[in-house]
Each structure stands twice: as C-alpha cells, then as structure tokens.
C-alpha positions in Angstrom: 47.1 -98.8 25.2 44.4 -96.0 25.2 41.4 -96.3 23.0 41.5 -93.9 20.0 39.7 -90.5 21.2 36.0 -90.6 20.3 34.8 -87.6 18.4 30.9 -86.3 18.7 29.4 -83.7 16.3 26.5 -81.5 18.3 24.0 -80.6 15.8 21.4 -77.7 17.1 18.6 -77.0 14.5 15.9 -74.3 15.4 13.5 -73.1 12.7 13.1 -69.5 14.4 14.5 -67.2 16.6 15.4 -68.8 19.9 17.6 -68.8 22.9 19.7 -71.9 23.6 20.7 -72.9 26.8 24.7 -71.1 26.8 22.8 -67.8 26.5 23.5 -67.5 22.3 20.1 -65.9 21.0 20.0 -66.6 16.8 17.4 -64.6 15.0 16.3 -66.4 12.2 14.4 -64.9 9.0 11.8 -67.3 9.5 10.3 -64.8 11.9 11.6 -61.4 11.0 9.6 -59.1 10.0 10.9 -57.6 6.5 9.8 -54.0 5.6 10.0 -52.8 1.8 9.2 -53.7 -1.7 11.3 -56.3 -2.8 13.1 -58.5 0.1 10.9 -61.2 1.9 11.2 -64.1 3.1 12.2 -67.5 0.9 11.5 -70.4 2.7 12.5 -74.3 2.6 13.1 -76.5 4.9 16.0 -75.8 6.7 17.0 -73.1 4.8 15.2 -69.7 5.6 16.4 -66.6 4.2 15.5 -63.5 3.5 16.2 -62.8 -0.1 15.1 -60.9 -3.3 17.0 -58.2 -1.4 17.6 -55.9 -4.3 15.7 -52.7 -3.3 18.6 -51.0 -0.7 15.8 -48.9 1.5 14.5 -52.4 2.4 15.1 -53.4 5.6 14.8 -56.7 8.5 13.5 -56.3 12.2 13.1 -58.7 14.9 11.4 -57.7 18.6 12.7 -59.2 22.0 13.0 -59.6 25.6 16.5 -59.6 26.0 16.5 -61.7 29.3 20.2 -60.4 30.8 21.8 -56.4 30.8 25.9 -56.8 29.4 28.2 -57.5 26.5 27.3 -59.7 23.8 29.5 -60.7 20.0 27.2 -60.0 17.6 27.7 -62.3 14.1 25.8 -62.3 10.8 24.6 -65.1 8.4 24.1 -64.3 5.1 25.2 -65.5 1.4 25.8 -63.1 -1.4 26.7 -64.0 -5.0 27.5 -60.3 -6.5 31.3 -58.6 -5.8 31.9 -57.8 -2.3 31.7 -54.4 -0.5 27.8 -54.2 -0.1 27.6 -52.4 4.0 25.3 -53.0 5.8 24.3 -52.1 10.0 22.4 -53.5 12.3 21.0 -51.5 15.1 19.9 -52.2 18.9 19.4 -50.1 21.7 20.8 -46.9 20.0 23.9 -48.7 18.9 24.8 -48.9 15.2 27.1 -52.0 14.3 28.2 -51.7 10.4 29.8 -54.7 8.6 31.1 -55.2 5.0 29.8 -57.9 3.4 32.2 -60.3 1.4 30.9 -62.5 -1.2 29.7 -66.1 -0.8 30.5 -66.9 -4.2 27.1 -68.4 -4.7 23.4 -67.2 -3.1 23.5 -70.9 -1.7 26.3 -70.3 0.5 26.4 -69.0 3.4 29.0 -67.9 5.7 29.0 -66.0 9.4 30.9 -62.1 9.9 31.7 -61.5 13.4 30.1 -57.6 13.2 31.3 -56.2 16.6 30.3 -56.5 20.4 27.7 -54.7 21.4 26.3 -53.4 25.2 22.7 -54.2 26.0 21.9 -51.8 28.4 18.8 -53.4 30.2 16.9 -56.4 30.2 13.5 -56.2 28.1 12.2 -55.5 24.9 14.5 -54.7 21.9 14.3 -53.9 18.3 17.2 -55.2 16.1 17.0 -54.0 12.4 19.2 -54.8 10.0 19.7 -51.8 6.7 21.7 -51.4 3.8 23.8 -48.9 4.1 25.5 -49.0 0.6 24.7 -51.6 -2.3 27.6 -53.3 -4.4 25.7 -55.2 -7.1 22.6 -56.5 -8.1 21.6 -57.4 -4.5 22.2 -56.5 -0.5 22.2 -60.4 0.7 20.4 -63.5 1.4 19.9 -63.0 5.4 19.6 -65.8 7.4 20.7 -64.8 10.6 22.1 -62.4 13.3 23.7 -64.5 16.3 24.0 -62.8 20.2 26.3 -65.0 22.3 26.6 -63.1 25.8 30.2 -62.3 26.8 
C-alpha cells in the first residue's frame, strides 16, 4: 500500500526588492522611491506598502539592473478598499502596461493582478514606474510589490 502523498509548503520571505533563484524579480514597496505629496511608505513587519496614495499625481519608482533581456510577465500586488475602476500604468523601457484595479474589500486584503508581458530590450539599468491614470474613490491603492517573471 502506498503512503499518502506529502505536501510541501515553500515560503519565500523578502523584505527588500529581490531577484529569486527562479529568475523572478520582486520590487518591494520597502525600497521604492515615492514621488509626490501624499503617498508614503507604511512599514510593518512583513507588510510594507505605499499607502496614503490619495493624490493621483503621486508615483512610485525603482531603479534596477536587469540581468537578462527578454520577455517577462508583470504582476502588481495591491489592496484597495474603495470602488473598482482605478487605472494604473507600469512603465519600463519606453513601454506602458496599463491595468484596471478591482476593489479587494479592505486596505489589508491584497491581491495580485496579472498586468501584461513586456520585452526588456537589453540588460542593464532600467527605471520601473507605477502611476495612476484615473482615480476612482478616495485613494489609488496600497501598493505592496511589482513582480517580473521571466518567460
């Protein structure tokens, strides 16, 4: 008789932006540069986010040396207690990746939105920017992370 299958849970913990062994790059709110008048880093152990993003003109950036050119799937991890419909855009290497945010029902309940696939044309330094293009409700979002997964 076969033994029952064992389940394995792998938990990855990264406070700051990290390139994981599988090539995935996670840009954390903890080391983002925030531009603007209202949005700011809120930091609690294991839960860093750009919050108080009530001014749609504020935006967030990271500078990063991409180790490989090629295609990446891009995802945005956020929470939003207000109504759905806020629009955001991630820009990199002259490309814009728009996404429409849905409410998560709470500022403390996060979701990950698959945004798009992007082609990074060359290795080396790039600037990743997240901006709001249309704000619905009182705030844009709590931004936790942007993830690039190589394809």
